[in-house]
N, C-alpha and C positions, 0 to 999 in steps of 0.2 A: 260662530262662536259670540263674534260682538253682539249679534241678533239677537241671540239666544239671553246674553248677560242683558240686554237692553229691554227686551220683553218681559225677563223676570224682575227685573229693578221698576218698571212701570207696572207689573202686577202687584209688587209688594207695597207700591206707593199707593195706588188704587185701594188696596184693602185698608191701608193705613187712613188714608183720607176718609174712606166710608164709616171706618169703626169712630174716628175722631169727630166725625159731623153727626153720627147717630146714636152712638152709647149716652154721651151726655146729655142729650134731650130725652132720653128716656127717662132720667132719672130727675132732670130738673126742670123739663117741661118748655123748654126754650126752643123753638124748632125753625127759627125765621133763618136763620144761616144754613140749614140743612137741608131746605128747598131746592137750592141751586145745584148741591151735588147729586140730590136723587133726580133732579130736571136732567143734568149730565147723563146720570147713570142709564136712564131710559133712552136719550137721544143716541149715548154712544150702542147700547145695546141694539137699537132698531137700525142703526147705520150698519153696524156689523152683520144682522139679519140679512138688510138687503144685499151688501156685498156677498153674504154666503150665499144666498139663493141666485144672484147675478152669477155667480161662479157656475152655476150648474147649466147657464146656457153656454153654447160651443161657439164663443166668438173667439176665431182663430187669431186676427191680428192683434198683437200685445197692446198696441199704443190705443187701438180701438177699445178694447177691453178697459185698461186703466181709465180711460176717459168716461166710458159707460160709469163704471166705478165710482169714479170720483162725483159724477154728476148726481147719481144716486145719492151721494153722503151727502153732498151741498144740499138737493132737495130736502133731506130729513133735516138737516139742520137750519135750514130756512125756515120749514112748517114748523118745528119745534119751538123755535125763536119768535115767530109769528105768536104760537098759542102761549108760550111763558113770558112774552113782551120781552124778550133780549135787546131789541134793536127799535130803533125808531124807521121809518121809510125812506129818511135822508141818510140814516147810519147802516142801512142794509150793506154796504159794501166793506164792512168789518168781518162780515160773515165770510165772506170770500178770503180775506186776509188771514183769517185765523185757519180755514178749511185746507185751502190750496198748499200752503207750505207742508204742512202736517202730512197731509196725503203724498205728496213728493217726496217727502222724507222716507215714509213706509215704503214706497215704491222702489226708490234707490235701494233700501237696505235689502230688501226682496231681491233687486237685479244682482247685488253684490253676491249673496246668498245661492243663488242659483247658478252664479259663474263658478262660485267655489264649487258646488256640487259638482258641476260640468267638468271642472279639472280633477278631482278627486276620481269621479267615474271613469274618465280617460286614462288617469294613471292607472287604476284598477285593471282596466282592459289592456294595456300594454303589458302589465305585469305578468297577467293571465298567458297573453301570448308568448311572451317569452319563455314561461315557465313550460308551456306546451312544446315550444321548440326544442327546449332543452331536454325534454323529457324523450322527443321524438329521437333527438341525438343520440341519448344513451340507450335507447332500443335498439337503433341500426347499427351499434357497435358491438 
């Protein structure tokens, strides 16, 4: 539930930012601030595509899967950061400082959601077992 709320909030925020930075320049012709938003949009799209494609690989160890995904995201951000001149060679460390905490937070939210799903599924299984047992007892009487 919290994850769904956060996803919806960030989705709405993203659309608001995109609209706020693209619609006014269409009318006033001032695109300078818009380029950063469009660069970030391209970067996040590419990172999400890489993570999606990596999800098709069968990496059984969850920690290894998260590490590979995080490295892919870092590589995409570093590559686009170099192309769009977001950092200097001495300031490249800032990319790691931006990407890793966000990735860890998302991975933790996923872990919490998975744990909640497991509890729910186990509760449903127990409920069905109890229901079947009660039905058997009713039939035998």
